[in-house]
VOLO-377572 format. One record per residue: residue number from 1; x, y, z of N, C-alpha, C, O in turn. Coordinates in steps of 0.1 Angstrom, whole numbers, plus 5000, padded with zeros to 4 digits. Layout:
<atoms>
{NUM; {X; Y; Z}; {X; Y; Z}; {X; Y; Z}; {X; Y; Z}}
...
</atoms>
This chain:
<atoms>
{1; {9555; 1129; 3708}; {9554; 1142; 3710}; {9565; 1150; 3703}; {9576; 1144; 3700}}
{2; {9562; 1162; 3699}; {9572; 1169; 3692}; {9582; 1176; 3702}; {9579; 1178; 3714}}
{3; {9594; 1178; 3697}; {9603; 1185; 3706}; {9600; 1199; 3707}; {9597; 1206; 3697}}
{4; {9600; 1205; 3720}; {9597; 1219; 3723}; {9609; 1227; 3722}; {9620; 1223; 3717}}
{5; {9607; 1239; 3727}; {9619; 1248; 3727}; {9629; 1243; 3737}; {9626; 1239; 3748}}
{6; {9641; 1245; 3733}; {9652; 1241; 3742}; {9656; 1226; 3741}; {9665; 1221; 3748}}
{7; {9649; 1218; 3733}; {9652; 1205; 3731}; {9646; 1196; 3741}; {9650; 1184; 3742}}
{8; {9636; 1200; 3748}; {9629; 1191; 3758}; {9616; 1185; 3752}; {9608; 1193; 3746}}
{9; {9614; 1173; 3753}; {9602; 1167; 3748}; {9593; 1164; 3760}; {9597; 1163; 3771}}
{10; {9581; 1163; 3756}; {9570; 1160; 3767}; {9560; 1171; 3767}; {9561; 1181; 3760}}
{11; {9552; 1170; 3778}; {9541; 1180; 3780}; {9546; 1192; 3788}; {9539; 1203; 3788}}
{12; {9557; 1191; 3796}; {9562; 1201; 3804}; {9569; 1212; 3796}; {9575; 1209; 3786}}
{13; {9567; 1225; 3800}; {9574; 1235; 3792}; {9589; 1234; 3794}; {9594; 1230; 3804}}
{14; {9596; 1239; 3785}; {9610; 1239; 3785}; {9616; 1247; 3796}; {9610; 1257; 3799}}
{15; {9627; 1242; 3802}; {9633; 1250; 3812}; {9647; 1254; 3806}; {9653; 1246; 3798}}
{16; {9651; 1266; 3809}; {9663; 1271; 3804}; {9673; 1273; 3816}; {9669; 1277; 3827}}
{17; {9686; 1271; 3813}; {9696; 1273; 3823}; {9704; 1285; 3820}; {9704; 1289; 3808}}
{18; {9709; 1292; 3830}; {9716; 1304; 3828}; {9729; 1301; 3820}; {9734; 1290; 3822}}
{19; {9733; 1309; 3812}; {9745; 1307; 3804}; {9757; 1304; 3813}; {9759; 1312; 3823}}
{20; {9765; 1295; 3811}; {9777; 1292; 3819}; {9774; 1285; 3832}; {9784; 1281; 3839}}
{21; {9761; 1282; 3836}; {9758; 1275; 3849}; {9763; 1260; 3848}; {9768; 1254; 3857}}
{22; {9761; 1255; 3836}; {9765; 1241; 3835}; {9781; 1239; 3835}; {9786; 1228; 3837}}
{23; {9787; 1250; 3832}; {9801; 1249; 3832}; {9808; 1252; 3845}; {9821; 1252; 3846}}
{24; {9800; 1254; 3855}; {9806; 1256; 3869}; {9807; 1271; 3872}; {9813; 1274; 3882}}
{25; {9801; 1280; 3864}; {9802; 1295; 3867}; {9788; 1299; 3873}; {9778; 1292; 3871}}
{26; {9788; 1311; 3879}; {9776; 1316; 3884}; {9774; 1312; 3898}; {9783; 1305; 3904}}
{27; {9762; 1315; 3904}; {9760; 1312; 3918}; {9760; 1296; 3921}; {9766; 1292; 3931}}
{28; {9754; 1289; 3913}; {9754; 1274; 3915}; {9767; 1268; 3914}; {9770; 1258; 3921}}
{29; {9776; 1274; 3906}; {9789; 1269; 3903}; {9798; 1270; 3914}; {9808; 1263; 3915}}
{30; {9797; 1279; 3924}; {9806; 1281; 3935}; {9808; 1268; 3943}; {9819; 1265; 3947}}
{31; {9797; 1262; 3945}; {9799; 1249; 3953}; {9806; 1238; 3945}; {9813; 1230; 3951}}
{32; {9805; 1238; 3932}; {9813; 1229; 3924}; {9827; 1232; 3922}; {9835; 1223; 3920}}
{33; {9830; 1244; 3924}; {9845; 1248; 3922}; {9852; 1249; 3935}; {9864; 1252; 3935}}
{34; {9845; 1247; 3947}; {9852; 1246; 3959}; {9856; 1260; 3964}; {9866; 1262; 3971}}
{35; {9848; 1270; 3962}; {9849; 1284; 3966}; {9841; 1287; 3979}; {9837; 1298; 3981}}
{36; {9838; 1276; 3987}; {9831; 1278; 3999}; {9838; 1287; 4009}; {9850; 1284; 4012}}
{37; {9832; 1297; 4014}; {9839; 1306; 4022}; {9838; 1303; 4037}; {9843; 1311; 4045}}
{38; {9832; 1292; 4042}; {9831; 1288; 4055}; {9821; 1296; 4064}; {9823; 1296; 4076}}
{39; {9811; 1303; 4058}; {9802; 1311; 4065}; {9794; 1302; 4074}; {9791; 1307; 4085}}
{40; {9790; 1291; 4070}; {9782; 1282; 4078}; {9789; 1278; 4090}; {9784; 1276; 4101}}
{41; {9802; 1276; 4089}; {9811; 1272; 4100}; {9811; 1282; 4111}; {9811; 1279; 4123}}
{42; {9813; 1295; 4106}; {9813; 1306; 4115}; {9800; 1308; 4122}; {9800; 1311; 4134}}
{43; {9789; 1306; 4116}; {9776; 1307; 4122}; {9775; 1295; 4132}; {9770; 1298; 4143}}
{44; {9779; 1283; 4129}; {9777; 1272; 4138}; {9786; 1273; 4150}; {9781; 1270; 4161}}
{45; {9798; 1278; 4149}; {9806; 1281; 4160}; {9800; 1292; 4169}; {9801; 1292; 4181}}
{46; {9795; 1302; 4163}; {9788; 1313; 4170}; {9776; 1308; 4178}; {9773; 1312; 4189}}
{47; {9768; 1299; 4171}; {9756; 1293; 4178}; {9760; 1285; 4190}; {9754; 1286; 4201}}
{48; {9771; 1277; 4188}; {9775; 1268; 4199}; {9780; 1276; 4211}; {9777; 1273; 4222}}
{49; {9788; 1288; 4207}; {9793; 1296; 4218}; {9781; 1303; 4225}; {9781; 1304; 4238}}
{50; {9771; 1306; 4218}; {9759; 1313; 4225}; {9751; 1303; 4233}; {9746; 1306; 4244}}
{51; {9750; 1290; 4228}; {9744; 1280; 4237}; {9752; 1277; 4249}; {9746; 1274; 4260}}
{52; {9764; 1276; 4248}; {9773; 1273; 4260}; {9772; 1285; 4270}; {9772; 1282; 4282}}
{53; {9772; 1297; 4265}; {9771; 1308; 4274}; {9757; 1308; 4282}; {9757; 1311; 4294}}
{54; {9747; 1305; 4274}; {9733; 1304; 4280}; {9733; 1293; 4290}; {9728; 1295; 4301}}
{55; {9739; 1281; 4287}; {9740; 1270; 4297}; {9747; 1274; 4310}; {9744; 1270; 4321}}
{56; {9758; 1281; 4308}; {9765; 1287; 4320}; {9758; 1295; 4328}; {9759; 1295; 4340}}
{57; {9750; 1305; 4322}; {9741; 1313; 4330}; {9731; 1305; 4337}; {9729; 1307; 4349}}
{58; {9725; 1295; 4331}; {9715; 1287; 4338}; {9721; 1279; 4350}; {9715; 1278; 4360}}
{59; {9734; 1274; 4348}; {9740; 1267; 4359}; {9744; 1277; 4371}; {9743; 1273; 4382}}
{60; {9748; 1289; 4367}; {9751; 1298; 4377}; {9738; 1302; 4385}; {9738; 1304; 4398}}
{61; {9728; 1304; 4378}; {9714; 1307; 4386}; {9710; 1296; 4394}; {9704; 1298; 4404}}
{62; {9712; 1284; 4390}; {9709; 1272; 4397}; {9717; 1271; 4410}; {9712; 1268; 4421}}
{63; {9730; 1274; 4409}; {9739; 1275; 4420}; {9734; 1285; 4431}; {9734; 1282; 4443}}
{64; {9732; 1297; 4426}; {9727; 1307; 4434}; {9714; 1304; 4441}; {9712; 1307; 4453}}
{65; {9705; 1299; 4434}; {9692; 1294; 4440}; {9694; 1284; 4451}; {9688; 1285; 4462}}
{66; {9703; 1274; 4449}; {9706; 1264; 4458}; {9713; 1270; 4471}; {9710; 1266; 4482}}
{67; {9722; 1280; 4469}; {9728; 1287; 4479}; {9719; 1294; 4487}; {9720; 1293; 4500}}
{68; {9709; 1301; 4481}; {9699; 1309; 4488}; {9690; 1301; 4497}; {9686; 1304; 4508}}
{69; {9687; 1288; 4492}; {9679; 1279; 4499}; {9686; 1273; 4512}; {9681; 1272; 4523}}
{70; {9699; 1270; 4509}; {9708; 1265; 4521}; {9710; 1275; 4531}; {9709; 1272; 4543}}
{71; {9713; 1288; 4527}; {9714; 1298; 4537}; {9701; 1301; 4545}; {9702; 1303; 4557}}
{72; {9690; 1301; 4538}; {9677; 1304; 4544}; {9674; 1292; 4554}; {9669; 1295; 4566}}
{73; {9676; 1280; 4550}; {9673; 1269; 4560}; {9683; 1269; 4572}; {9678; 1267; 4583}}
{74; {9696; 1272; 4570}; {9705; 1273; 4580}; {9701; 1285; 4590}; {9702; 1283; 4602}}
{75; {9697; 1296; 4585}; {9693; 1307; 4593}; {9680; 1304; 4601}; {9679; 1308; 4613}}
{76; {9670; 1298; 4595}; {9658; 1294; 4602}; {9662; 1284; 4614}; {9657; 1286; 4626}}
{77; {9670; 1274; 4611}; {9673; 1264; 4621}; {9682; 1270; 4632}; {9681; 1266; 4644}}
{78; {9691; 1279; 4628}; {9700; 1285; 4638}; {9692; 1294; 4647}; {9694; 1295; 4659}}
{79; {9682; 1302; 4642}; {9674; 1311; 4650}; {9665; 1302; 4659}; {9663; 1306; 4671}}
{80; {9660; 1291; 4655}; {9653; 1282; 4664}; {9661; 1276; 4675}; {9656; 1275; 4687}}
{81; {9674; 1273; 4672}; {9683; 1268; 4682}; {9686; 1279; 4692}; {9687; 1276; 4704}}
{82; {9689; 1291; 4687}; {9691; 1302; 4696}; {9679; 1305; 4706}; {9680; 1308; 4718}}
{83; {9667; 1305; 4700}; {9655; 1308; 4708}; {9653; 1296; 4718}; {9648; 1298; 4729}}
{84; {9657; 1285; 4714}; {9656; 1273; 4724}; {9665; 1275; 4736}; {9662; 1271; 4747}}
{85; {9677; 1281; 4734}; {9686; 1283; 4745}; {9686; 1297; 4751}; {9695; 1301; 4759}}
{86; {9676; 1305; 4748}; {9675; 1319; 4752}; {9675; 1320; 4767}; {9681; 1330; 4771}}
{87; {9669; 1311; 4775}; {9669; 1312; 4790}; {9683; 1309; 4795}; {9685; 1312; 4807}}
{88; {9692; 1303; 4788}; {9706; 1301; 4793}; {9714; 1313; 4791}; {9726; 1313; 4796}}
{89; {9710; 1323; 4784}; {9719; 1335; 4782}; {9721; 1338; 4767}; {9720; 1328; 4759}}
{90; {9724; 1350; 4764}; {9727; 1353; 4750}; {9739; 1346; 4744}; {9740; 1342; 4732}}
{91; {9750; 1344; 4752}; {9761; 1338; 4748}; {9759; 1323; 4744}; {9764; 1317; 4734}}
{92; {9751; 1316; 4752}; {9749; 1302; 4750}; {9739; 1300; 4738}; {9741; 1291; 4730}}
{93; {9730; 1310; 4737}; {9721; 1309; 4726}; {9728; 1312; 4712}; {9725; 1306; 4702}}
{94; {9737; 1322; 4712}; {9744; 1325; 4700}; {9754; 1313; 4697}; {9756; 1311; 4685}}
{95; {9760; 1307; 4707}; {9769; 1296; 4704}; {9761; 1285; 4698}; {9766; 1278; 4689}}
{96; {9749; 1282; 4703}; {9741; 1270; 4697}; {9738; 1274; 4682}; {9738; 1266; 4673}}
{97; {9734; 1287; 4680}; {9731; 1291; 4666}; {9743; 1289; 4657}; {9742; 1285; 4646}}
{98; {9755; 1292; 4662}; {9767; 1291; 4654}; {9769; 1276; 4651}; {9774; 1273; 4639}}
{99; {9767; 1267; 4660}; {9769; 1252; 4658}; {9759; 1248; 4647}; {9763; 1240; 4638}}
{100; {9747; 1252; 4648}; {9737; 1247; 4638}; {9741; 1253; 4624}; {9740; 1246; 4614}}
{101; {9744; 1265; 4624}; {9748; 1272; 4611}; {9760; 1265; 4605}; {9760; 1263; 4593}}
{102; {9770; 1262; 4613}; {9782; 1255; 4608}; {9779; 1241; 4602}; {9786; 1236; 4593}}
{103; {9768; 1235; 4607}; {9764; 1222; 4602}; {9758; 1223; 4588}; {9758; 1214; 4580}}
{104; {9753; 1235; 4585}; {9747; 1238; 4573}; {9756; 1245; 4563}; {9752; 1249; 4552}}
{105; {9769; 1246; 4567}; {9779; 1251; 4559}; {9776; 1267; 4557}; {9780; 1272; 4546}}
{106; {9771; 1273; 4566}; {9769; 1288; 4566}; {9775; 1293; 4579}; {9778; 1285; 4588}}
{107; {9775; 1306; 4581}; {9781; 1313; 4593}; {9771; 1324; 4598}; {9765; 1330; 4590}}
{108; {9771; 1326; 4611}; {9762; 1335; 4618}; {9771; 1348; 4617}; {9782; 1349; 4621}}
{109; {9764; 1358; 4611}; {9771; 1372; 4609}; {9766; 1380; 4621}; {9774; 1387; 4627}}
{110; {9753; 1380; 4625}; {9748; 1388; 4636}; {9739; 1379; 4644}; {9731; 1371; 4639}}
{111; {9740; 1381; 4657}; {9731; 1373; 4666}; {9727; 1382; 4678}; {9735; 1386; 4687}}
{112; {9714; 1386; 4678}; {9708; 1395; 4688}; {9698; 1388; 4695}; {9689; 1382; 4689}}
{113; {9698; 1388; 4709}; {9687; 1382; 4717}; {9680; 1393; 4724}; {9686; 1401; 4731}}
{114; {9667; 1394; 4722}; {9658; 1403; 4729}; {9649; 1395; 4737}; {9638; 1390; 4732}}
{115; {9653; 1392; 4750}; {9645; 1383; 4758}; {9646; 1369; 4752}; {9656; 1363; 4751}}
{116; {9634; 1363; 4749}; {9634; 1350; 4743}; {9634; 1350; 4728}; {9632; 1339; 4722}}
{117; {9635; 1361; 4722}; {9634; 1362; 4706}; {9649; 1363; 4702}; {9657; 1371; 4706}}
{118; {9652; 1354; 4692}; {9665; 1354; 4686}; {9663; 1361; 4672}; {9655; 1357; 4664}}
{119; {9672; 1370; 4669}; {9672; 1377; 4656}; {9687; 1375; 4650}; {9696; 1381; 4655}}
{120; {9687; 1367; 4639}; {9700; 1364; 4633}; {9701; 1368; 4619}; {9692; 1369; 4611}}
{121; {9714; 1371; 4615}; {9717; 1372; 4601}; {9728; 1361; 4598}; {9738; 1360; 4605}}
{122; {9725; 1353; 4588}; {9734; 1342; 4584}; {9738; 1344; 4570}; {9730; 1348; 4561}}
{123; {9751; 1341; 4567}; {9757; 1343; 4554}; {9763; 1330; 4549}; {9768; 1322; 4557}}
{124; {9763; 1328; 4536}; {9770; 1317; 4529}; {9775; 1321; 4516}; {9770; 1331; 4510}}
{125; {9785; 1315; 4511}; {9793; 1318; 4499}; {9794; 1306; 4490}; {9795; 1295; 4494}}
{126; {9794; 1309; 4477}; {9797; 1299; 4467}; {9805; 1308; 4456}; {9800; 1317; 4450}}
{127; {9818; 1305; 4455}; {9826; 1312; 4446}; {9827; 1327; 4450}; {9830; 1330; 4461}}
{128; {9826; 1336; 4441}; {9826; 1350; 4445}; {9813; 1356; 4450}; {9811; 1368; 4453}}
{129; {9802; 1347; 4450}; {9789; 1352; 4454}; {9786; 1349; 4468}; {9789; 1338; 4473}}
{130; {9779; 1358; 4475}; {9775; 1356; 4489}; {9761; 1360; 4490}; {9756; 1368; 4483}}
{131; {9754; 1353; 4499}; {9740; 1355; 4502}; {9739; 1356; 4518}; {9744; 1348; 4525}}
{132; {9731; 1366; 4522}; {9729; 1369; 4536}; {9713; 1368; 4538}; {9706; 1374; 4531}}
{133; {9709; 1361; 4548}; {9695; 1360; 4552}; {9693; 1363; 4566}; {9701; 1359; 4575}}
{134; {9682; 1369; 4569}; {9679; 1372; 4583}; {9667; 1364; 4588}; {9658; 1361; 4580}}
{135; {9668; 1359; 4599}; {9658; 1350; 4606}; {9655; 1354; 4620}; {9663; 1359; 4627}}
{136; {9642; 1352; 4624}; {9638; 1355; 4638}; {9631; 1344; 4643}; {9623; 1338; 4635}}
{137; {9632; 1340; 4655}; {9624; 1329; 4662}; {9623; 1332; 4677}; {9631; 1338; 4683}}
{138; {9612; 1327; 4682}; {9609; 1329; 4697}; {9595; 1324; 4698}; {9589; 1319; 4689}}
{139; {9591; 1324; 4711}; {9577; 1319; 4715}; {9567; 1328; 4709}; {9570; 1340; 4707}}
{140; {9555; 1323; 4706}; {9545; 1329; 4700}; {9540; 1341; 4709}; {9535; 1352; 4704}}
{141; {9540; 1338; 4721}; {9534; 1348; 4732}; {9544; 1360; 4734}; {9540; 1370; 4740}}
{142; {9556; 1359; 4730}; {9566; 1370; 4733}; {9562; 1382; 4724}; {9558; 1381; 4713}}
{143; {9565; 1393; 4731}; {9562; 1406; 4723}; {9573; 1408; 4712}; {9584; 1406; 4714}}
{144; {9568; 1413; 4701}; {9577; 1417; 4690}; {9582; 1430; 4692}; {9575; 1440; 4692}}
{145; {9597; 1431; 4693}; {9602; 1445; 4695}; {9601; 1453; 4682}; {9606; 1465; 4682}}
</atoms>
């Protein structure tokens, strides 16, 4: 076959290179001359920081969801304990609720007894975050105030 334009032989059309590209100048030459500005490194560090921040938010939300569940469970069981001791008096009922709440690592904030119905507010903390849950318990036949 005959030599085509640019000195390339064969059936493919000739390709031309930009002047000076072979000598390490121009856009392609920056990599060869070591003029990397580190932009990819900055983007990588930024992406890693963003991923770590997102992971931290997910962990915090998981802790808060676990705290909410623990406080709700402690409140329900403390209200049941208070309702169970309602006939012994409000002091005995609230003391029983306090013991059950302490076993669940929460504390009773408010304890009201209306006959056989116990109405409690229970709080729990994790770090700077606090959750308060209200629970009521009593016999099914008791009137709701």
